[in-house]
Each structure stands twice: as structure tokens, then as C-alpha cells.
N, C-alpha and C positions, 0 to 999 in steps of 0.2 A: 264260064258264066257261073255266078253263084246261084246256088239253088235257092228258090223262094221258100221263104219260112213257113210252114204248115199253118194253116188256119186253125185256131182254137176253137172247137165247136162247143166247147163249155161255156165261152164267154159271149157266144152269139146271142143266145137269148137274153142275157143282160144288158147288152149294148143296144139292142135293136130298139127298146123304146126311146132311149137317149137320142140315137141317131134319128128317129123319125120325128122327135120333137124339135131337133135342132133344125132339121129341113122344113119343117112346118114354119118355124120362126123366121127364117131365111126368106121364105116366101111372101110373108105379111110385112116385111121390113123391120121386124123387132130383133133386138140382140139376143143370141142363145143365151138360157139361163145356164150358170155353171153347174155341173152335175159331179158329185162324188165319185171319183173312180172306184171299182170293187177293191174292197179292202182298205180303203183311205178313210180317214176320220172325216166325218161331215164337217164343213166348214159352217160357223155360225154368221148369219149375214145380219149385222146391225143398221137398221134404217138411219139415214142422216137426219139429225134432229133439225127441224125447221124452226129458226131463231125467234122468239117471240119480240113483237113490236114493242120496244121500251119507250116509256114517257119521259120526254127530255127533261133533266133536273135543270131549273133556271139557276144561271150564276148569280150569286148574291152581288148586288150593287155595292161598290166599295163604300165604307163610312164615310162621310165627309170629315175632313180634319176640322177641331174646333177652331173657332177664329182666335187670331193671336191677340194678345192683349197688352197694350202700351200705355204706361201711365205717363202723364205730362205735367211737371211743375216747373214753377218760374219765380225767380226773384226769391229763393227761399233760404238761402246759405247764411241763416242768423241764428245760431243755437239759442233757442227760445222755446216756450210753450206752443205759440203758434206753429213753428217749425216741428216740433214734436207731434202735434195733432195731426197736420197734414202727413207726416210720414206715417203715423199709425193707419191713416186712411189708405194710403197707398199699399201698405203691406195687406190690408184687408181687402185690397183689389186684386191680389195674387197675380201681378204682372209678368208677361214674359220678358220685359225689358222696361226702363226708365229712361225717358228723354226729358231734358232740360231746356229751358228757353233763357238761361244765363244768369249771371249774378249769383254764382255758387258759393262765393266765400267774402261775406262781409267782414269789416268795413273796406279793406284795401287788398284784398288778396293775398294775403300774407301767408307764409309757411307755417306761422306759429298759431294760426286758427282754421287752416283746412281741414284738418281731420276732426274738429270739435263742431265746425259747421256742416261738414259733409258726411265723414266716416261714421260719426256717431248714428246718423239716422239712417244711412243708405248703404252701410258696408256690404250687405248681403248680396247687393246687386253688382258690386265693383270688381272687375277682373284684377288680379296680381294686387290686391290689397296688402298694404304694409303698415296700416294704420294699428290704433291701439284699442280698437272696440270690438274685437271678434273676428269670424272668418270671413273671408270676402267669397266671390262667386267663382265656381271652377271655370266658368267661361264668362268674360265681361258682358254684363247685361245692363250696365249705366251710361248713356249718351248724353253727355253735355254740350252746351256750345258757350265759348266766351261771352262774357259781360263787361261793362265798362269796370265794374268793382274788380272783377278779375285781372283786368289790365292796369291796375294802379300799382301792382307789384311789377318791377323792371322786367319787360318781355313776358310778362305773365308767367315767369318761370315756376313759381310753386304750382300752379295748375298744370303746367305741360310736365312737371315732375311727378305729380300726384295720381294722374291718370295714364292709362295705356290705351291710347286710341289709334285708329287707323290714319293712313296718310300722314299728312304732316301736323296732324292732332288740333290744328287751327281750325281747319274745315276738311271735312271727309264725308264718305258714304258708307253706309252698313244698312245690310237686310235684317229686318225682322218679320220673318214668315213672307207674306206677299207685299210686305210695305218696305220700300227703298226710302230711307231716311237720307236726306241730305243736310248736313249740319254746316253752317255758314259761320264765319267771323264778319259781323257786321261793324265791328269797332273802325271808326276812323283811325287810320294808322296801320291797320293790317298791311304787313309786307307786300302783299300780292293785291291790294287794292279793294275798294268795295263800291266800284261803279260797274254797270253792267258789261261794259267794254274792257273790264281789268282783267289780269290774269285768273283771278278767282271766279270772276264772271264767266269767262271762256270755259272755264273748268266745269261750272255748273251746266252752262248751256250744252257742252257737248255729253256731260253725264245724262242728262235728261233725255237728250236725242237718242242715246244708246241704251236707254234703259229698258230692259224686258220687264220689271216688276209690274204687279197689278195695280200698285199705288205708289205714287211719287209725292212724298212729303217734304218740304223745304222749312227747316229750321233755324232761326237766328234770335239774336236779343233785340235789336232795335225794330220796331214795327213798323212797315211800310206806311200803314194806315193805322190812325188811331185818335180817340176822342179824349184820350187821357191827358195827365199832366204834362208830359213830355210831347204829347202830339205825334203827327206822323214824321217818320225818318225819310225825308224826300230821296235821299242818295241811295235807299235800298229799294225804290219803286222800279224793280227790274221787271222785264215782261215774263213773269213766272208762268203764267198760264200758256202763253204762245210757246214757250219752250217745252212745255210737257207736264207741269206740275199740276197736281190736284188739289193741294191744300197748302197754305204757308202757316207757321206758326212762330210767334214771337213773345217777348216779355217787356221788360224795360218799365212799362207802366204798371203799377201794382193794382191792376183791376183785372176784369174779365169782360171782353168784347169780342162780339162776332160781327165781322164785314163781310162784305162781298164785293169784288172787283174781277172784272173780265170772266164772270161766271164761276169763279171758285171762290172758297171761303177763305178769309184771313181771320185768324184768331190771335187775340192778345190774352196772354195767360199768365200773369205776374201776382197771384195769390198764394205763393208756397210758402210764405213766413216773415217776409219783410213789412214793414209798415204798410198799412193801407194808404191808398190814393184815392180821392175823390174824382168821379169822372165829369168831364165838362159836356156842354151841349153836343149831341150826337151829330158827326160829320155826315155827309151825304152816302157813304159806304156803309154806316153802322146799322145794325140789325138788331143784336142784343146787348145789353149793357148790364154789369152787376159789379158794384165795389163795397158790398155790405158784409162779406164774410170770406174766410180763408177756404180754401179748396184745392182742388186737382182735377185734371181732365182723365178720362178713359177713353182711348181709342180702342176699337174691336173691328178687326179687319179679315174678311176671308177673300177668295179670288174675285168675287162679285159685288161685294157690298163693303163700305167703309163708314161705321158708326162712331160718332164722337159725342161725348157728353161731359159737361162741367158739373162737378156735384159738391157743394159746400162740405165741411167737416162735420157740421150737423145734420147731413143727408139730403139737403134741400137740392132738387135737380134744376139748375138755373138754366141749361141748355141741352137739348137732346137732337141731333141731326143725323140722317143717314145719306151717304152719297152711293149711287149705284153705277155699277158699269165694271170697272176694273177688267179683269181678263175676260169678262163676261160679254163685253161689247156695249 
């Protein structure tokens, strides 16, 4: 048997208080407080910091994107002081894109006139621009539709060669911010047809049905409804509203007119530079008419509103309307 280690009488007086303290704590259910052993450095106990209650910092709301700005011109393609005045007006609008309602190149859609009639005034918006009037746009921002004067050149070939447009270039769709533009070819003789049940009509119907854009704007040259010189183009009276369009734009008549059909606005805008036409008596759908001065439209759109104005080159506001809904319901 190993001998018991002798009790160190010198430690007893020192350990007795600690032992008594430990026993007392055990009796009352408190944990023993740590005691420094003789000769050991005393440990410093740092109390736990109680975290202060912080005031929540509000998360800033994202800044809404500014509305997209789209200038709309029609029947403009005739190098002249009126076209120059409208082009200056458009530049002052600082648009994100320019949309045309046709007749881009008078008198007969020729390759020898197209740059003078278009590029001279609008080259800064045209992607892949190869004309003589300066630099083009890094990304195309000019979206025309074919008019009857553009089609006077065989196959509208100068137009197709001059622009770099989506799809087959005769009709196509493009997104400009929350707006999806559906550009149609309304010219009789279009290879894919100009009736609602044609290949082109089926393309539009399917495109509108599948569109996730906040606003769907259909653009063509021949107006489905018009009180102007040429009148209504009945072959283009497709069920645009039922298919999902929010607005229809056209030209051909060199005047401005806003009409309503099936609950959506139809606009004739042909005051971009060609000779002015007189308007006739208003048809049933007509709401606003103007034929006295050249000018351009401005569309401003965000997710919830689409505002459109027609303003003359001398600053007169002829029409100012706002559509509400879009992606906001």
C-alpha cells in the first residue's frame, strides 16, 4: 500500500476559507466562484458586455428609373426646311429611340436619295450607319416602318440595304425600355400578307399574346382609321386591342389625328416633313385633329404610365394624353 501523502499544515489556513465558501455556494445552489491558487496570478474576470439595442437603419427605396422617351415622326423623308425643323425638334427631345410611321424616302425610295432624306437628319440614331453625314449610333435607336414611297423602289431594296433591323426587316419587334414596338408592313403586296389572318397577322397575334412588356405599341404606315385625305385603310383594321395592343400608330395622311377604337388610341402622325394635307370631316372614331403645322410626337413610358404628346415645331401642344396600367395593373 502506498503511504498517504502528509497533510501540509501550512496550506490549511489558506484553503479553509475557500473550502467554506465553496460549500456554502453549493448549499444555496450557486456555482462556486473561482479562487486563485496560492502563488498563482489572479485571473481578471471581464464581465460580458450587454449589447445595446440598435435602431434599425431603414433600407432606402430604389430610385425609379426615368421614363423612356420615344420620338415618333411620319412621312418625313424629304430633304427640306420642314424636315430640318422637325429633326431639330426631335434632337431637343433627347429621345432614347426614334420610331417612324413610314415614307422615309421620297419620292420613290431610291438609293440615290435615301441618305440625303434620312441620314442627313437622323444619322446619330442609326446603328451601323454607313452614310456621309457623320457618325451613327453605337446601338441602333432608329426604328422605321415601310411606306408606299419606300416600296416604289423594286423590292424596297434601298430601304432594306440602308437599315439594320431585326427579323426580316419588313416587320419586326423591338423593346425600348418598358415598351415593345411591333413594326408592321401595311403595304399591299407585302410577301407575308396584310390581313389579320395572314402570316404577318399571325406573327403579330402570337407576339402580342406572349409579350411580357408593360406596353405594346403597334406601328404601321397605312392608318386603320383616318379622317384625312387617304382615309381609313380597311385592310389594316385588325383586332389589335383584342390581341393585346395598347396603342396603334400610323402615318400616310400628312396630318395629326387621334382616334379611339375598341378602347385604345389610334394615332395618325404624318407631319414629319412632307407636304401638308387638309383633314376632312371627322369620322366617328375621331377625337383630336390638327393639320396646320409640322411636328413630332413624344412618348414617355415607365412601368405604370404611357404619356404621349404631339407638339408642333413652334412649341404648340396639340395633344397630351396619358394611359395608365401597364405592369401596374
